[in-house]
C-alpha positions as CSV (number, residue, x, y, z in Angstrom):
1,M,0.9,12.2,-15.9
2,T,1.3,8.8,-14.4
3,I,0.4,8.1,-10.8
4,P,3.9,7.2,-9.5
5,A,5.4,10.3,-11.2
6,A,2.7,12.5,-9.7
7,A,3.2,11.2,-6.2
8,I,7.0,11.7,-6.4
9,L,6.5,15.1,-7.9
10,A,4.2,16.1,-5.0
11,W,6.8,14.9,-2.6
12,G,9.6,16.8,-4.3
13,L,7.5,20.0,-4.4
14,L,6.8,19.6,-0.6
15,L,10.5,19.1,0.1
16,G,11.3,22.1,-2.1
17,A,8.9,24.3,-0.2
18,L,10.4,23.2,3.1
19,A,13.8,23.9,1.8
20,V,12.8,27.5,0.8
21,V,11.5,28.0,4.3
22,L,14.7,26.7,5.8
23,W,16.8,28.9,3.5
24,L,14.9,31.9,4.7
25,W,14.9,31.3,8.4
26,T,17.9,29.2,9.3
27,P,21.4,30.7,9.7
28,D,23.0,27.3,9.3
29,R,23.5,26.1,5.7
30,L,23.6,22.3,6.1
31,P,19.9,21.4,6.8
32,P,18.5,23.5,3.9
33,S,21.2,22.1,1.6
34,L,20.3,18.5,2.4
35,I,16.6,19.1,1.9
36,S,17.3,20.9,-1.3
37,G,19.3,18.0,-2.6
38,A,16.5,15.6,-1.6
39,A,13.9,17.8,-3.4
40,F,16.1,17.9,-6.5
41,A,16.6,14.1,-6.4
42,A,12.8,13.6,-6.1
43,L,12.1,15.9,-9.0
44,L,14.6,14.0,-11.1
45,L,13.0,10.7,-10.2
46,A,9.6,12.1,-11.1
47,A,10.8,13.2,-14.5
48,Y,12.4,9.8,-15.1
49,L,9.2,8.0,-14.1
50,Q,7.2,10.3,-16.4
51,L,9.5,10.0,-19.4
52,R,10.3,6.3,-19.3
53,K,8.7,3.9,-21.8
54,P,5.7,2.1,-20.2
55,R,5.8,-1.6,-19.9
56,E,2.9,-3.9,-20.7
57,P,1.1,-4.8,-17.4
58,P,1.6,-8.4,-16.3
59,V,-1.3,-10.8,-16.6
60,R,-3.0,-11.2,-13.3
61,M,-4.5,-14.5,-12.4
62,V,-6.2,-13.4,-9.2
63,T,-9.4,-11.4,-8.6
64,D,-9.3,-7.7,-7.9
65,I,-11.9,-8.0,-5.1
66,S,-12.2,-10.9,-2.8
67,V,-14.5,-11.5,0.2
68,G,-12.3,-14.4,1.6
69,P,-9.5,-12.4,3.2
70,V,-12.0,-10.0,4.7
71,L,-14.0,-12.8,6.3
72,L,-10.8,-14.4,7.5
73,G,-9.5,-11.2,9.1
74,L,-12.8,-10.4,10.7
75,G,-13.1,-13.9,12.1
76,V,-9.6,-13.8,13.6
77,A,-10.3,-10.4,15.1
78,A,-13.6,-11.7,16.6
79,M,-11.8,-14.7,18.1
80,L,-9.2,-12.5,19.7
81,N,-11.9,-10.2,21.1
82,G,-13.7,-13.3,22.4
83,I,-10.9,-13.7,25.0
84,A,-12.5,-10.6,26.7
85,F,-16.1,-11.0,25.8
86,G,-16.8,-14.7,26.0
87,L,-16.9,-18.1,24.3
88,W,-19.8,-17.1,22.0
89,L,-17.6,-14.6,20.2
90,V,-14.8,-17.0,19.9
91,L,-17.1,-19.5,18.3
92,A,-18.7,-16.9,16.0
93,G,-15.2,-15.8,14.9
94,A,-14.2,-19.4,14.3
95,G,-17.2,-19.8,12.0
96,L,-16.3,-16.6,10.1
97,S,-12.6,-17.7,9.8
98,G,-13.6,-21.0,8.5
99,L,-16.0,-19.5,5.9
100,G,-13.2,-17.1,4.8
101,A,-10.7,-19.9,4.5
102,I,-13.1,-21.9,2.4
103,V,-13.8,-19.0,0.0
104,L,-10.0,-18.2,-0.2
105,A,-9.2,-21.8,-0.9
106,G,-11.8,-21.9,-3.6
107,E,-10.3,-18.9,-5.3
108,L,-6.8,-20.2,-5.1
109,L,-8.0,-23.5,-6.7
110,A,-9.7,-21.6,-9.5
111,V,-6.5,-19.6,-10.1
112,R,-4.5,-22.9,-10.3
113,R,-6.9,-24.4,-12.7
114,A,-6.8,-21.3,-14.9
115,R,-3.0,-21.4,-15.2
116,T,-3.0,-24.9,-16.6
């Protein structure tokens, strides 16, 4: 079973279980009907996702794992925390942000060179 189909199937089964509980304990008919319809639609979508013809995955020109965005994010977070903790943390965060930006720019240039 494909991952998207399994996720939608699990959601449909959860909605179905909630609908059964509502059918048993609610005197009103509208809420359980709506949740039953949503569960049925989710199960139909899961069946469609499982039975459709798979496409070929697109060629990715970027790396799966990159340190650049992590360093950039940690640097920005450190600079923002430096407002409360002092200039030293702002400067350390600026260094981390600069290093992350350099690594990210190098990866983007490598991707551009690989496309041509």
